[in-house]
N, CA, C and O of each residue as an XYZ file, in Angstrom:
448
protein
N      25.774     64.806    -60.956
C      27.133     65.379    -61.310
C      27.325     65.125    -62.854
O      27.212     66.078    -63.626
N      27.595     63.943    -63.291
C      27.897     63.624    -64.677
C      27.477     62.335    -65.162
O      27.292     61.397    -64.387
N      27.312     62.240    -66.454
C      26.816     60.981    -67.177
C      27.939     60.482    -67.949
O      28.438     61.254    -68.767
N      28.406     59.332    -67.821
C      29.438     58.583    -68.555
C      28.999     58.213    -69.819
O      28.145     57.329    -69.750
N      29.289     58.591    -71.032
C      28.954     58.239    -72.133
C      29.463     56.799    -72.419
O      30.434     56.351    -71.810
N      28.752     56.038    -73.412
C      29.059     54.755    -73.463
C      30.395     54.255    -74.273
O      30.734     53.079    -74.396
N      31.087     55.409    -74.803
C      32.411     55.152    -75.311
C      33.502     55.117    -74.330
O      34.679     54.901    -74.618
N      32.975     55.376    -72.982
C      33.790     54.972    -71.890
C      33.254     53.705    -71.054
O      32.072     53.417    -71.243
N      33.861     53.055    -70.311
C      33.644     51.915    -69.588
C      32.547     52.337    -68.451
O      32.784     53.295    -67.715
N      31.550     51.717    -68.355
C      30.506     51.899    -67.255
C      31.307     51.673    -65.835
O      30.917     52.149    -64.769
N      32.464     50.886    -65.989
C      33.102     50.596    -64.614
C      33.707     51.829    -64.023
O      34.050     51.856    -62.841
N      33.862     52.989    -64.937
C      34.391     54.067    -64.330
C      33.440     54.710    -63.160
O      33.938     55.317    -62.211
N      32.222     54.550    -63.292
C      31.366     55.018    -62.243
C      31.715     54.594    -60.815
O      31.793     55.386    -59.876
N      31.924     53.239    -60.732
C      32.289     52.732    -59.363
C      33.774     53.166    -58.938
O      34.119     53.368    -57.774
N      34.530     53.268    -59.972
C      35.880     53.574    -59.689
C      36.113     55.202    -59.286
O      37.106     55.652    -58.715
N      35.057     55.880    -59.687
C      35.092     57.455    -59.417
C      34.192     57.898    -58.358
O      34.226     59.068    -57.976
N      33.416     57.073    -57.874
C      32.351     57.400    -56.973
C      32.838     58.087    -55.721
O      32.104     58.938    -55.219
N      34.074     57.788    -55.132
C      34.579     58.425    -53.935
C      35.005     59.911    -54.241
O      35.126     60.757    -53.355
N      35.210     60.135    -55.505
C      35.722     61.461    -55.918
C      34.610     62.476    -56.447
O      34.681     63.702    -56.369
N      33.492     61.677    -57.042
C      32.426     62.380    -57.639
C      31.219     61.738    -57.240
O      31.099     60.530    -57.442
N      30.323     62.385    -56.707
C      28.891     61.828    -56.292
C      27.954     61.967    -57.519
O      28.079     62.920    -58.288
N      27.074     61.070    -57.683
C      25.986     61.334    -58.736
C      26.491     60.838    -60.019
O      26.053     61.429    -61.006
N      27.321     59.875    -60.220
C      27.803     59.529    -61.602
C      26.866     58.376    -62.036
O      26.470     57.475    -61.296
N      26.564     58.539    -63.369
C      25.674     57.539    -63.993
C      26.284     57.062    -65.256
O      26.940     57.892    -65.886
N      26.187     55.969    -65.688
C      26.784     55.452    -66.868
C      25.694     55.246    -67.842
O      24.700     54.642    -67.439
N      25.733     55.673    -69.106
C      24.697     55.562    -70.150
C      24.148     54.061    -70.182
O      22.956     53.764    -70.263
N      25.136     53.232    -70.110
C      24.784     51.734    -70.459
C      23.949     51.203    -69.281
O      23.259     50.189    -69.385
N      24.044     51.946    -68.136
C      23.332     51.460    -66.883
C      22.096     52.275    -66.607
O      21.395     51.994    -65.635
N      21.795     53.263    -67.406
C      20.575     54.085    -67.153
C      19.457     53.254    -68.023
O      19.619     52.975    -69.211
N      18.250     52.885    -67.221
C      17.298     52.013    -67.725
C      16.494     52.758    -68.993
O      16.016     52.072    -69.898
N      16.398     54.031    -68.984
C      15.699     54.734    -70.097
C      16.673     54.966    -71.292
O      16.266     55.414    -72.364
N      18.049     54.625    -71.052
C      18.958     54.852    -72.142
C      19.369     53.513    -72.592
O      18.754     52.980    -73.516
N      20.470     52.860    -71.951
C      21.164     51.661    -72.254
C      22.030     51.621    -73.276
O      22.127     52.709    -73.843
N      22.760     50.680    -73.763
C      23.588     50.471    -74.725
C      22.942     50.871    -76.021
O      21.728     50.713    -76.147
N      23.664     51.378    -76.994
C      23.195     51.712    -78.266
C      22.261     53.029    -78.319
O      21.618     53.263    -79.342
N      22.203     53.829    -77.272
C      21.517     55.091    -77.313
C      22.097     56.053    -78.322
O      23.295     56.032    -78.607
N      21.309     56.825    -78.812
C      21.834     57.858    -79.772
C      22.285     58.893    -79.012
O      21.904     59.042    -77.851
N      23.260     59.815    -79.685
C      23.944     60.921    -79.047
C      22.864     61.870    -78.611
O      22.920     62.360    -77.483
N      21.799     62.184    -79.506
C      20.686     62.903    -79.163
C      20.014     62.613    -77.867
O      19.814     63.480    -77.016
N      19.641     61.252    -77.735
C      19.030     60.650    -76.544
C      19.882     60.877    -75.306
O      19.308     61.177    -74.259
N      21.120     60.766    -75.337
C      22.030     61.016    -74.170
C      22.063     62.504    -73.880
O      21.964     62.961    -72.742
N      22.206     63.227    -74.972
C      22.078     64.842    -74.666
C      20.929     65.185    -73.901
O      20.961     65.800    -72.835
N      19.746     64.698    -74.578
C      18.409     65.100    -73.883
C      18.320     64.540    -72.342
O      17.866     65.215    -71.417
N      18.779     63.319    -72.219
C      18.791     62.808    -70.888
C      19.611     63.773    -69.954
O      19.078     64.312    -68.984
N      20.939     63.967    -70.292
C      21.780     64.851    -69.458
C      21.114     66.136    -69.161
O      21.049     66.592    -68.019
N      20.640     66.688    -70.162
C      19.990     68.064    -69.995
C      18.942     68.112    -68.991
O      18.926     68.945    -68.085
N      17.916     67.052    -69.192
C      16.813     66.824    -68.364
C      17.230     66.423    -66.899
O      16.451     66.668    -65.977
N      18.245     65.911    -66.700
C      18.686     65.426    -65.287
C      19.775     66.240    -64.782
O      20.384     65.876    -63.775
N      20.093     67.383    -65.435
C      21.149     68.420    -65.005
C      22.341     67.672    -64.792
O      22.902     67.821    -63.707
N      22.823     66.904    -65.622
C      24.155     66.019    -65.662
C      25.038     66.592    -66.753
O      24.561     66.956    -67.828
N      26.384     66.674    -66.455
C      27.412     67.002    -67.517
C      27.573     65.627    -68.184
O      27.215     64.577    -67.651
N      28.088     65.715    -69.284
C      28.464     64.487    -70.196
C      29.978     64.398    -70.080
O      30.677     65.372    -70.361
N      30.482     63.266    -69.677
C      31.965     62.877    -69.572
C      32.156     61.913    -70.856
O      31.633     60.800    -70.912
N      32.898     62.418    -71.800
C      32.972     61.609    -73.060
C      34.317     61.792    -73.703
O      35.028     62.753    -73.411
N      34.723     60.749    -74.700
C      35.844     60.833    -75.527
C      35.260     61.250    -77.065
O      36.005     61.566    -77.992
N      34.018     61.198    -77.139
C      33.343     61.359    -78.458
C      33.228     62.906    -78.784
O      32.590     63.730    -78.130
N      33.968     63.129    -79.919
C      33.893     64.656    -80.322
C      32.483     65.041    -80.857
O      32.214     66.226    -81.052
N      31.540     64.005    -81.106
C      30.245     64.536    -81.466
C      29.534     65.318    -80.530
O      28.681     66.123    -80.902
N      29.868     65.115    -79.158
C      29.291     65.957    -78.076
C      29.797     67.373    -78.005
O      29.145     68.308    -77.538
N      31.019     67.459    -78.507
C      31.534     68.813    -78.737
C      30.848     69.575    -79.800
O      30.614     70.780    -79.705
N      30.509     68.787    -80.890
C      29.632     69.357    -82.036
C      28.428     69.757    -81.519
O      28.007     70.877    -81.809
N      27.781     69.005    -80.776
C      26.258     69.157    -80.178
C      26.482     70.618    -79.286
O      25.730     71.589    -79.382
N      27.500     70.554    -78.540
C      27.778     71.796    -77.569
C      27.822     73.025    -78.614
O      27.120     74.020    -78.434
N      28.659     72.899    -79.676
C      28.948     74.003    -80.419
C      27.530     74.466    -81.097
O      27.317     75.671    -81.228
N      26.685     73.625    -81.472
C      25.389     73.839    -82.057
C      24.494     74.298    -81.100
O      23.842     75.307    -81.369
N      24.330     73.699    -79.951
C      23.230     73.933    -79.124
C      23.457     74.747    -77.778
O      22.556     75.332    -77.178
N      24.807     74.702    -77.385
C      25.237     75.316    -76.267
C      24.776     74.439    -75.023
O      24.059     73.444    -75.128
N      25.271     74.932    -73.862
C      24.818     74.149    -72.709
C      23.552     74.755    -72.210
O      23.209     75.889    -72.543
N      22.880     74.021    -71.438
C      23.174     72.697    -70.831
C      22.774     71.638    -71.664
O      21.835     71.719    -72.457
N      23.504     70.608    -71.483
C      24.503     70.002    -70.478
C      25.829     70.527    -70.879
O      26.167     70.879    -72.010
N      26.574     70.532    -69.728
C      27.997     70.758    -69.909
C      28.758     69.540    -70.520
O      28.224     68.442    -70.365
N      29.819     69.597    -71.126
C      30.556     68.415    -71.649
C      31.928     68.507    -71.221
O      32.577     69.547    -71.333
N      32.413     67.366    -70.699
C      33.815     67.146    -70.285
C      34.423     66.256    -71.407
O      34.209     65.044    -71.439
N      35.135     66.858    -72.265
C      35.755     65.970    -73.347
C      37.182     65.449    -73.062
O      38.155     66.202    -73.007
N      37.237     64.230    -72.901
C      38.526     63.632    -72.702
C      39.344     63.405    -74.098
O      38.901     62.777    -75.060
N      40.567     64.010    -74.027
C      41.303     63.860    -75.288
C      42.433     62.844    -74.852
O      43.409     63.305    -74.260
N      42.358     61.464    -75.114
C      43.342     60.454    -74.634
C      43.376     59.481    -75.625
O      42.306     59.040    -76.044
N      44.455     59.066    -76.076
C      44.699     58.006    -76.932
C      44.713     56.635    -76.364
O      44.286     55.675    -77.005
N      45.201     56.537    -75.170
C      45.240     55.339    -74.277
C      43.720     55.006    -73.857
O      43.088     55.808    -73.171
N      43.217     53.920    -74.250
C      41.783     53.605    -73.989
C      41.767     52.617    -72.711
O      40.708     52.077    -72.393
N      42.881     52.401    -72.026
C      42.889     51.622    -70.881
C      42.065     52.223    -69.733
O      42.273     53.387    -69.393
N      41.162     51.487    -69.140
C      40.457     52.106    -68.163
C      41.150     52.624    -67.069
O      40.707     53.623    -66.504
N      42.321     52.007    -66.639
C      43.180     52.772    -65.572
C      43.862     54.022    -65.932
O      44.141     54.903    -65.119
N      44.151     54.061    -67.355
C      44.652     55.417    -67.877
C      43.593     56.431    -67.783
O      43.888     57.532    -67.318
N      42.310     56.168    -68.198
C      41.282     57.155    -68.323
C      40.825     57.441    -66.812
O      40.460     58.584    -66.540
N      40.829     56.488    -65.855
C      40.561     56.930    -64.513
C      41.653     57.803    -63.879
O      41.301     58.699    -63.112
N      42.963     57.606    -64.145
C      44.034     58.295    -63.800
C      43.957     59.813    -64.252
O      44.195     60.767    -63.510
N      43.591     59.885    -65.569
C      43.464     61.279    -66.101
C      42.370     62.067    -65.404
O      42.487     63.262    -65.133
N      41.227     61.283    -65.110
C      40.060     62.088    -64.485
C      40.433     62.463    -63.074
O      40.150     63.592    -62.672
N      41.080     61.553    -62.253
C      41.452     61.757    -60.869
C      42.398     62.801    -60.704
O      42.355     63.564    -59.739
N      43.479     62.887    -61.842
C      44.431     63.951    -61.670
C      43.809     65.292    -61.799
O      44.319     66.239    -61.200
N      42.746     65.456    -62.531
C      41.984     66.618    -62.799
C      40.735     66.972    -62.005
O      39.994     67.911    -62.297
N      40.564     66.165    -61.005
C      39.375     66.171    -60.217
C      39.085     67.596    -59.810
O      37.981     68.105    -60.000
N      40.093     68.231    -59.248
C      39.726     69.735    -58.729
C      39.269     70.705    -59.890
O      38.389     71.553    -59.738
N      39.954     70.490    -61.054
C      39.534     71.251    -62.328
C      38.134     70.930    -62.696
O      37.336     71.803    -63.039
N      37.826     69.595    -62.619
C      36.447     69.136    -62.960
C      35.349     69.662    -61.972
O      34.273     70.114    -62.365
N      35.706     69.566    -60.682
C      34.800     70.035    -59.651
C      34.535     71.561    -59.827
O      33.394     71.992    -59.663
N      35.489     72.325    -60.133
C      35.378     73.704    -60.353
C      34.516     73.916    -61.548
O      33.526     74.639    -61.443
N      34.804     73.361    -62.638
C      34.106     73.388    -63.846
C      32.608     73.201    -63.799
O      31.795     73.901    -64.403
N      32.303     72.048    -62.914
C      30.897     71.691    -62.774
C      30.132     72.744    -61.971
O      28.982     73.038    -62.298
N      30.771     73.350    -60.873
C      30.148     74.276    -60.005
C      30.010     75.729    -60.406
O      29.236     76.504    -59.843
N      30.903     76.092    -61.536
C      30.922     77.401    -61.859
C      30.095     77.685    -63.151
O      29.899     76.791    -63.974
N      29.633     78.901    -63.302
C      28.987     79.518    -64.566
C      30.056     79.688    -65.541
O      30.899     80.568    -65.365
N      30.092     78.858    -66.634
C      31.206     79.041    -67.710
C      30.478     78.558    -69.051
O      29.267     78.383    -69.187
N      31.338     78.406    -69.878
C      30.856     78.254    -71.388
C      30.303     76.844    -71.664
O      29.725     76.530    -72.704
N      30.563     75.954    -70.527
C      30.016     74.567    -70.612
C      30.903     73.517    -71.417
O      30.355     72.455    -71.714
N      32.108     73.704    -71.761
C      32.985     72.831    -72.230
C      34.247     72.925    -71.731
O      34.932     73.947    -71.778
N      34.640     71.667    -71.152
C      36.012     71.491    -70.549
C      36.712     70.365    -71.391
O      36.228     69.237    -71.483
N      37.801     70.717    -71.957
C      38.669     69.639    -72.511
C      39.836     69.210    -71.767
O      40.629     70.060    -71.361
N      40.020     67.973    -71.548
C      41.124     67.395    -70.589
C      41.920     66.568    -71.662
O      41.416     65.592    -72.218
N      43.120     66.988    -71.906
C      44.311     66.318    -72.689
C      45.094     65.455    -71.820
O      45.423     65.822    -70.692
N      45.398     64.342    -72.294
C      46.370     63.428    -71.565
C      47.765     63.879    -71.893
O      48.733     63.287    -71.415
């Protein structure tokens, strides 16, 4: 389903597992781990058919240059509290599921 970039808490994976199956956090993936480069994350997501969930605009830049796959879900939120991010994702779960299942341009921006 998707890969949580390390600019978001790995704790999101457990909090979102009821709404989204197949969530992985970069910091918990053995072959990636903390400190992985954006390029490594991009390649991992592409090779494992995962979308990238991120607050990092760099992945939008990758998407602009390379196109999908992987798809990118870019969260635009100033509040970095885990509960606020979790709430934003859950409020948009239907939109996210549609985005992941449809053939589209590969970029979804969700603004708080």
